[in-house]
N, CA and C of each residue as an Amber inpcrd file, in Angstrom:
protein
   324
  13.7100000  23.6510000 -28.7130000  14.1970000  22.4400000 -29.3330000
  15.4870000  22.7240000 -30.0930000  16.2680000  21.6770000 -30.2470000
  17.4570000  21.7810000 -31.0740000  17.0440000  21.6320000 -32.5380000
  17.8270000  22.2140000 -33.4220000  17.5500000  22.1070000 -34.8510000
  17.5960000  20.6410000 -35.2740000  16.9440000  20.3240000 -36.3650000
  16.9130000  18.9520000 -36.8610000  18.3320000  18.4460000 -37.1420000
  19.2080000  19.3210000 -37.6100000  20.5810000  18.9170000 -37.9150000
  21.3840000  18.6210000 -36.6520000  20.8970000  19.0630000 -35.4880000
  21.5860000  18.8320000 -34.2220000  21.0520000  17.6140000 -33.4770000
  20.1460000  16.8670000 -34.0660000  19.5640000  15.7040000 -33.4130000
  20.2240000  14.4230000 -33.9000000  20.2010000  13.4050000 -33.0710000
  20.6840000  12.0860000 -33.4670000  19.5590000  11.3870000 -34.2110000
  19.8720000  10.8270000 -35.3670000  18.8360000  10.1780000 -36.1690000
  18.4760000   8.8130000 -35.5860000  17.3060000   8.3320000 -35.9180000
  16.8450000   7.0180000 -35.4510000  17.7610000   5.9060000 -35.9540000
  18.3060000   6.0960000 -37.1330000  19.1790000   5.1080000 -37.7400000
  20.4610000   4.9180000 -36.9180000  20.9400000   5.9930000 -36.2790000
  22.1870000   5.9360000 -35.5120000  21.9910000   5.4780000 -34.0630000
  20.7610000   5.3940000 -33.5990000  20.5010000   5.0890000 -32.1940000
  21.0910000   3.7720000 -31.7010000  20.8880000   2.6480000 -32.3730000
  21.4310000   1.3930000 -31.8350000  22.9420000   1.4150000 -31.6470000
  23.6610000   1.9710000 -32.6070000  25.1180000   2.0020000 -32.4900000
  25.5790000   2.9970000 -31.4260000  24.8630000   4.1080000 -31.2580000
  25.2630000   5.0950000 -30.2550000  25.0440000   4.5800000 -28.8470000
  23.9820000   3.8420000 -28.6370000  23.7150000   3.3100000 -27.2990000
  24.7240000   2.2310000 -26.9160000  25.1780000   1.4850000 -27.8950000
  26.1360000   0.4210000 -27.6140000  27.5340000   0.9680000 -27.3240000
  27.8750000   2.0920000 -27.9360000  29.2460000   2.5940000 -27.8180000
  29.3980000   3.7240000 -26.7990000  28.3300000   4.1020000 -26.1390000
  28.3850000   5.2800000 -25.2810000  28.7890000   5.0240000 -23.8480000
  29.3420000   6.0680000 -23.2240000  29.6100000   6.0360000 -21.7800000
  28.3500000   6.5060000 -21.0720000  28.0660000   5.9130000 -19.9050000
  26.8320000   6.2100000 -19.1830000  27.1110000   6.7620000 -17.7950000
  26.1710000   7.5970000 -17.3410000  26.1650000   8.0770000 -15.9670000
  24.7010000   8.1860000 -15.5530000  24.4170000   7.8620000 -14.2800000
  23.0290000   7.8420000 -13.8170000  22.8730000   8.5230000 -12.4730000
  21.6620000   9.0250000 -12.2520000  21.1990000   9.5230000 -10.9630000
  19.8090000   8.9250000 -10.7770000  19.1660000   9.1820000  -9.6520000
  17.8020000   8.6520000  -9.4850000  16.7960000   9.2050000 -10.5000000
  17.1130000  10.3440000 -11.1390000  16.1670000  10.9630000 -12.0600000
  16.5480000  10.8650000 -13.5330000  17.8230000  10.6480000 -13.8410000
  18.2770000  10.6600000 -15.2290000  19.3430000   9.6020000 -15.4820000
  19.4190000   9.1910000 -16.7560000  20.5530000   8.4420000 -17.2710000
  21.0350000   9.2060000 -18.4900000  22.3370000   9.5080000 -18.5280000
  22.9300000  10.1960000 -19.6660000  23.8720000   9.2440000 -20.3790000
  23.8190000   9.2730000 -21.6960000  24.7180000   8.4840000 -22.5220000
  25.4690000   9.4570000 -23.4180000  26.7990000   9.3730000 -23.4000000
  27.6360000  10.1830000 -24.2800000  28.2860000   9.2290000 -25.2740000
  27.7170000   9.1390000 -26.4910000  28.2460000   8.2090000 -27.4830000
  29.4960000   8.7480000 -28.1700000  30.2660000   7.8440000 -28.7230000
  31.4820000   8.1920000 -29.4620000  31.1990000   8.1090000 -30.9570000
  31.7930000   8.9940000 -31.7200000  31.7260000   8.9070000 -33.1710000
  30.5220000   9.5340000 -33.8410000  29.6060000  10.1040000 -33.1010000
  28.4620000  10.7930000 -33.7070000  28.3310000  12.1650000 -33.0660000
  27.4930000  12.9760000 -33.6520000  27.2040000  14.2610000 -33.0320000
  25.7000000  14.4710000 -33.0590000  25.1900000  15.0780000 -32.0200000
  23.7700000  15.3420000 -31.9360000  23.2380000  15.1260000 -30.5320000
  21.9720000  15.4750000 -30.3510000  21.3420000  15.4060000 -29.0390000
  19.9910000  14.7200000 -29.1560000  19.5950000  14.0480000 -28.0710000
  18.2890000  13.4000000 -28.0360000  17.8230000  13.2940000 -26.5870000
  16.5190000  13.4260000 -26.4000000  15.8860000  13.1920000 -25.1040000
  14.8050000  12.1440000 -25.3510000  14.8920000  11.0310000 -24.6300000
  13.9710000   9.9190000 -24.8310000  13.1780000   9.7190000 -23.5460000
  11.8620000   9.9280000 -23.6280000  10.9760000   9.7480000 -22.4730000
  10.0380000   8.5940000 -22.8110000  10.1780000   7.4890000 -22.0870000
   9.3640000   6.3150000 -22.3990000   7.9820000   6.4110000 -21.7510000
   7.1130000   5.5180000 -22.1800000   5.7700000   5.4680000 -21.6100000
   5.7810000   4.9670000 -20.1800000   6.8440000   4.2980000 -19.7600000
   6.9580000   3.8650000 -18.3770000   7.1320000   5.0630000 -17.4450000
   7.7420000   6.1210000 -17.9580000   7.9790000   7.3270000 -17.1640000
   6.6950000   8.1310000 -17.0350000   6.0210000   8.3600000 -18.1480000
   4.7760000   9.1220000 -18.1510000   3.8530000   8.5040000 -19.1970000
   2.7180000   8.0610000 -18.7650000   1.8040000   7.3480000 -19.6560000
   1.2280000   8.2550000 -20.7310000   0.8530000   9.4770000 -20.3540000
   0.2260000  10.3910000 -21.3020000   1.2760000  11.1670000 -22.0910000
   1.0170000  11.3380000 -23.3780000   1.9820000  12.0470000 -24.2270000
   2.1580000  13.4950000 -23.7860000   1.1360000  14.0910000 -23.2280000
   1.2320000  15.4690000 -22.7370000   2.3190000  15.5770000 -21.6630000
   2.3510000  14.6100000 -20.7720000   3.3420000  14.6150000 -19.6970000
   4.7400000  14.2850000 -20.2250000   4.8050000  13.3520000 -21.1900000
   6.1070000  13.0250000 -21.7800000   6.7070000  14.2340000 -22.4800000
   5.8890000  14.9590000 -23.2250000   6.3750000  16.1450000 -23.9390000
   6.7690000  17.2550000 -22.9710000   6.0550000  17.3760000 -21.8790000
   6.4030000  18.3860000 -20.8720000   7.7870000  18.0980000 -20.2740000
   8.0340000  16.8350000 -19.9580000   9.3380000  16.4350000 -19.4190000
  10.4220000  16.7110000 -20.4560000  10.1570000  16.3470000 -21.6900000
  11.1280000  16.5450000 -22.7660000  11.4370000  18.0340000 -22.9540000
  10.4110000  18.8760000 -22.9280000  10.6230000  20.3230000 -23.0820000
  11.4610000  20.8780000 -21.9420000  11.2250000  20.4150000 -20.7080000
  12.0170000  20.8870000 -19.5610000  13.4870000  20.5120000 -19.7090000
  13.7360000  19.2850000 -20.1050000  15.1130000  18.8300000 -20.2510000
  15.8000000  19.5890000 -21.3830000  15.1170000  19.7500000 -22.5080000
  15.7100000  20.4790000 -23.6270000  15.9520000  21.9460000 -23.2750000
  15.0420000  22.5400000 -22.5140000  15.2410000  23.9310000 -22.0880000
  16.4460000  24.0450000 -21.1660000  16.6340000  23.0660000 -20.2960000
  17.7990000  23.0820000 -19.4060000  19.0890000  22.9420000 -20.2040000
  19.1030000  22.0590000 -21.2000000  20.2850000  21.8960000 -22.0400000
  20.5760000  23.1680000 -22.8320000  19.5280000  23.7750000 -23.3530000
  19.6950000  25.0190000 -24.1030000  20.2200000  26.1280000 -23.2040000
  19.7240000  26.1990000 -21.9760000  20.1880000  27.2160000 -21.0280000
  21.6560000  27.0050000 -20.6730000  22.0610000  25.7680000 -20.5550000
  23.4640000  25.4820000 -20.2440000  24.3880000  25.9380000 -21.3720000
  23.9410000  25.7730000 -22.6080000  24.7800000  26.2080000 -23.7240000
  24.8580000  27.7240000 -23.7920000  23.7800000  28.4200000 -23.4600000
  23.8200000  29.8850000 -23.4970000  24.6000000  30.4590000 -22.3220000
  24.7070000  29.7150000 -21.2310000  25.4790000  30.1710000 -20.0760000
  26.9690000  29.9220000 -20.2560000  27.3400000  29.2630000 -21.3330000
  28.7490000  29.0260000 -21.5900000  29.2530000  27.6610000 -21.1700000
  28.3960000  26.8170000 -20.6390000  28.8100000  25.4560000 -20.2900000
  28.7830000  24.6060000 -21.5580000  29.9280000  24.1290000 -22.0040000
  29.9320000  23.3390000 -23.2350000  29.3180000  21.9630000 -23.0150000
  28.4800000  21.5620000 -23.9350000  27.8970000  20.2270000 -23.8990000
  28.8030000  19.2860000 -24.6820000  28.7480000  17.9920000 -24.4000000
  29.4970000  17.0390000 -25.2300000  28.9980000  17.1040000 -26.6770000
  29.7840000  16.5720000 -27.5870000  29.4170000  16.5960000 -28.9990000
  28.1260000  15.8260000 -29.2630000  27.9040000  14.7820000 -28.4910000
  26.6950000  13.9750000 -28.6100000  26.2050000  13.6350000 -27.2090000
  24.8830000  13.6290000 -27.0510000  24.3120000  13.3930000 -25.7280000
  22.9060000  12.8220000 -25.8750000  22.6270000  11.7510000 -25.1470000
  21.2760000  11.1870000 -25.0890000  20.8510000  11.1990000 -23.6320000
  19.6810000  11.7550000 -23.3510000  19.1600000  11.8760000 -21.9890000
  17.9190000  10.9980000 -21.8660000  17.9280000  10.1430000 -20.8420000
  16.7840000   9.2920000 -20.5280000  16.2470000   9.6920000 -19.1620000
  15.1650000  10.4840000 -19.0880000  14.5690000  10.7870000 -17.7840000
  13.9040000   9.5350000 -17.2070000  13.9090000   9.4390000 -15.8900000
  13.2730000   8.3210000 -15.1950000  11.9910000   8.8050000 -14.5130000
  11.2420000   7.9090000 -13.9350000   9.9350000   8.1760000 -13.3540000
   9.7940000   9.3910000 -12.4610000  10.6390000   9.5700000 -11.4410000
  10.4250000  10.6760000 -10.5060000  10.6850000  12.0660000 -11.0860000
  11.1930000  12.1400000 -12.3110000  11.5060000  13.4490000 -12.8910000
  10.2360000  14.2820000 -13.1410000   9.0940000  13.6460000 -13.2520000
   7.8490000  14.3620000 -13.5310000   7.4910000  15.3460000 -12.4220000
   7.9260000  15.0680000 -11.1970000   7.5890000  15.9510000 -10.0840000
   8.6800000  16.9930000  -9.7990000   9.7540000  17.0020000 -10.5970000
  10.8540000  17.9420000 -10.3670000  10.5570000  19.2950000 -10.9960000
  11.1520000  20.3320000 -10.4140000  11.0500000  21.6650000 -10.9970000
  12.1110000  21.8220000 -12.0800000  11.9730000  22.8760000 -12.8720000
  12.9540000  23.1560000 -13.9210000  14.3370000  23.3610000 -13.3230000
  14.3990000  24.0680000 -12.2160000  15.6820000  24.3330000 -11.5560000
  16.3350000  23.0250000 -11.1110000  15.5500000  22.1160000 -10.5660000
  16.0710000  20.8230000 -10.1360000  16.5710000  19.9940000 -11.3020000
  15.8460000  20.0440000 -12.4120000  16.2560000  19.3220000 -13.6160000
  17.6030000  19.8530000 -14.1010000  17.7090000  21.1600000 -14.1500000
  18.9400000  21.7940000 -14.6400000  20.1350000  21.4560000 -13.7430000
  19.9520000  21.5390000 -12.4320000  21.0380000  21.2490000 -11.4980000
  21.5070000  19.8020000 -11.6130000  20.5730000  18.8780000 -11.7640000
  20.9470000  17.4670000 -11.8460000  21.6710000  17.1590000 -13.1640000
  21.2790000  17.8130000 -14.2370000  21.9680000  17.6290000 -15.5110000
  23.3870000  18.1730000 -15.4260000  23.5710000  19.2910000 -14.7300000
  24.9150000  19.8520000 -14.5450000  25.7880000  18.8620000 -13.7760000
  25.2350000  18.2460000 -12.7360000  25.9850000  17.2560000 -11.9600000
  26.3930000  16.0680000 -12.8330000  25.4590000  15.5870000 -13.6570000
  25.7590000  14.4510000 -14.5210000  26.7990000  14.8180000 -15.5720000
  26.6970000  16.0000000 -16.1470000  27.6610000  16.4060000 -17.1680000
  29.0550000  16.5780000 -16.5840000  29.1200000  16.9640000 -15.3040000
  30.4410000  17.1220000 -14.6810000  31.1640000  15.7780000 -14.5420000
  30.4120000  14.6790000 -14.4910000  31.0250000  13.3510000 -14.4180000
  31.7700000  13.0100000 -15.7090000  31.3220000  13.5780000 -16.8380000
  31.9600000  13.3030000 -18.1210000  33.1560000  14.2060000 -18.3850000
  33.2330000  15.3030000 -17.6960000  34.3460000  16.2350000 -17.9010000
  35.5960000  15.7610000 -17.1710000  35.4480000  14.9430000 -16.1610000
  36.6060000  14.4640000 -15.3870000  37.2940000  13.3150000 -16.0570000
């Protein structure tokens, strides 16, 4: 997990979602907001009904983001990740590769 100081607070969520640039794939939607810093992964109950499955998805996505930072790939200053339904059946490697593809859309 990212440190508490590296997370986007609940108070900032409405404004960050309204001001952010978006990119989507069949498995993820990424929002890169302007004017804030921090990271968040939001897994709704529509994606996985049980909290155990939601937390598993969240841990995979956060581990992929953490791995990208240790490999030297810079992340945006702020990032919100919304996994979609089919992500539950993806492997960690697939999650990581798809996040790299989405992040490359913001670098251009």
